[in-house]
C-alpha positions in Angstrom: 66.8 97.3 44.0 66.4 97.6 40.1 70.2 98.5 39.8 72.1 95.6 40.1 75.3 96.7 37.9 75.2 99.7 40.8 79.1 99.7 42.5 79.4 102.1 44.8 76.9 103.2 47.4 76.9 106.0 50.0 74.5 107.8 52.5 75.4 111.2 54.6 72.3 111.8 56.9 69.2 111.4 56.1 66.7 109.0 57.4 67.7 105.8 56.5 67.5 103.0 59.0 68.6 100.1 57.0 70.0 98.7 53.4 66.9 97.5 52.7 66.5 97.5 48.6 70.2 96.8 48.0 69.5 92.8 48.1 69.6 93.4 44.4 73.2 95.2 44.3 75.1 92.3 43.6 78.1 94.4 42.1 78.3 96.5 45.2 82.1 97.6 45.7 81.6 100.6 48.3 79.6 100.8 50.9 79.8 104.3 53.0 77.2 105.6 55.7 78.1 108.6 57.5 75.7 110.7 60.2 72.7 108.7 59.4 71.0 109.0 63.0 68.5 106.2 63.1 70.5 103.7 60.6 70.9 100.8 62.6 71.0 97.3 60.7 73.4 96.7 57.9 72.3 93.4 57.3 73.7 90.5 55.8 76.8 91.9 54.3 78.1 88.6 52.5 75.7 89.1 49.5 77.9 92.0 48.5 80.4 89.4 47.2 82.9 91.8 45.5 82.7 94.7 48.7 86.0 95.9 48.8 85.5 98.9 50.8 83.6 99.7 54.2 82.8 103.0 55.8 81.1 103.7 58.7 81.4 106.8 60.5 79.1 108.0 63.9 76.1 105.6 63.1 75.2 106.2 67.0 73.0 103.5 66.6 74.2 101.2 64.9 73.7 97.1 65.4 77.3 95.2 65.1 76.1 92.0 64.5 78.2 90.6 61.4 81.8 89.1 61.1 84.2 90.8 59.3 86.0 87.7 58.7 83.0 86.6 56.5 83.8 89.7 54.0 86.4 88.0 51.9 87.1 90.6 49.3 87.5 93.8 51.7 90.1 95.4 51.3 89.5 98.9 53.0 87.8 99.2 56.6 87.2 102.5 58.1 85.0 102.9 61.3 84.7 106.0 63.6 82.4 107.4 66.1 80.7 103.9 66.6 80.0 103.8 70.4 77.2 100.7 70.1 80.3 98.5 69.1 81.1 96.6 72.0 83.8 94.0 72.8 86.6 92.4 70.3 86.8 93.2 66.6 88.4 90.4 64.7 90.5 90.4 61.7 91.2 86.9 60.9 90.8 85.6 57.5 90.9 89.2 55.6 94.3 89.0 53.3 93.6 91.5 51.0 93.2 94.1 53.7 95.4 97.6 52.4 93.2 100.0 54.8 92.1 100.0 58.3 90.7 102.7 59.7 89.1 102.5 63.5 89.2 105.5 65.5 86.3 106.7 68.6 85.1 103.2 69.1 85.2 103.2 72.7 83.7 99.9 73.6 85.5 98.3 71.1 88.9 96.3 71.4 90.6 95.3 67.9 92.4 91.7 67.8 95.8 92.4 65.5 97.4 88.9 65.5 96.1 88.3 62.0 98.5 91.3 60.8 101.2 88.5 59.9 98.2 87.3 57.8 97.8 90.7 55.3 100.3 91.0 52.5 99.3 94.4 51.3 98.9 96.2 54.2 99.6 99.9 53.3 97.9 101.7 56.6 96.7 101.0 59.9 95.1 104.0 62.2 93.9 102.9 65.4 92.6 105.0 67.6 91.0 102.3 70.1 92.2 99.8 72.7 94.0 96.9 70.8 95.5 93.5 71.6 98.3 91.1 69.9 99.7 93.7 68.0 103.3 92.5 66.9 105.6 95.1 65.5 108.1 92.9 64.2 105.0 91.6 61.8 104.2 94.9 61.3 106.4 96.3 60.5 107.5 93.3 57.9 104.5 94.4 55.8 106.6 95.5 53.0 103.9 98.0 51.6 103.2 99.8 54.5 103.4 103.6 54.6 101.9 104.8 57.6 101.0 103.1 60.7 99.1 104.8 64.1 98.1 103.0 67.0 98.3 103.4 71.4 101.1 102.3 72.9 100.5 99.7 75.7 103.2 97.5 77.6 106.1 96.5 75.2 104.8 98.8 72.1 106.3 101.7 73.7 109.3 102.0 72.4 112.0 104.6 71.9 112.6 106.2 68.4 115.7 104.3 68.2 114.4 101.0 68.8 111.6 101.5 66.3 114.0 103.0 63.6 116.5 99.7 64.3 113.5 97.6 63.9 112.3 99.0 60.6 116.1 98.7 59.7 116.0 95.0 60.0 113.3 95.3 57.2 115.1 96.8 55.0 112.9 99.9 55.3 113.3 103.2 56.9 111.0 105.9 58.7 110.5 109.1 57.8 108.9 110.2 60.8 108.1 108.8 64.2 105.3 111.3 66.3 103.8 110.9 69.6 100.0 112.8 71.0 98.6 112.4 73.9 99.4 111.9 77.9 101.9 109.1 79.1 98.7 107.2 80.4 97.3 107.3 76.8 99.7 108.1 74.3 99.7 107.2 70.4 102.5 106.8 68.2 102.1 107.9 64.7 105.1 106.4 62.1 105.4 107.0 58.8 107.9 105.7 56.6 109.7 106.2 53.7 109.0 106.3 50.4 111.5 103.7 49.3 112.3 100.5 47.2 110.6 98.7 50.2 107.2 100.9 50.1 105.1 99.7 47.1 103.5 102.1 45.0 100.4 104.5 45.3 
């Protein structure tokens, strides 16, 4: 708490239970927690006005009690192996998003209706249930380099359909891969690094 200029915080393992003590770290930009077995409460993340990267991995006791929409500066979100997240994760109001990575959160559903509000999106990687994914809106993200998602209903497109959709937005696909079974199949798409793909 005596480090007001602290920008990057990461905890791996240990006995941490909450973020108590970081209240005065008002310049915090990146927060990462992984494999902290007893960690439960992230508290009020809105106090970190400059937080652009949030990474939470394998926190079996995490209490998901905050709205991502309140984190106005968030650009990168990584959620992995979080069994206690239940219900819908809303991504609305997060226009600065560049990377979204949500995997192995078996009780979560990600609402992707706000994709059209994310002009800078570069990577979308989902190994969870999701709703309201509009491929037309997704492929129109000019900086998009890679995406992966579960094929549900009208998202089960042929390779040719995906190539045509990309071409419609002036893009080309470098690779299309499918993994899993017919009942649970994921498609992984990589875009060519052409004029429309932006820079690293």
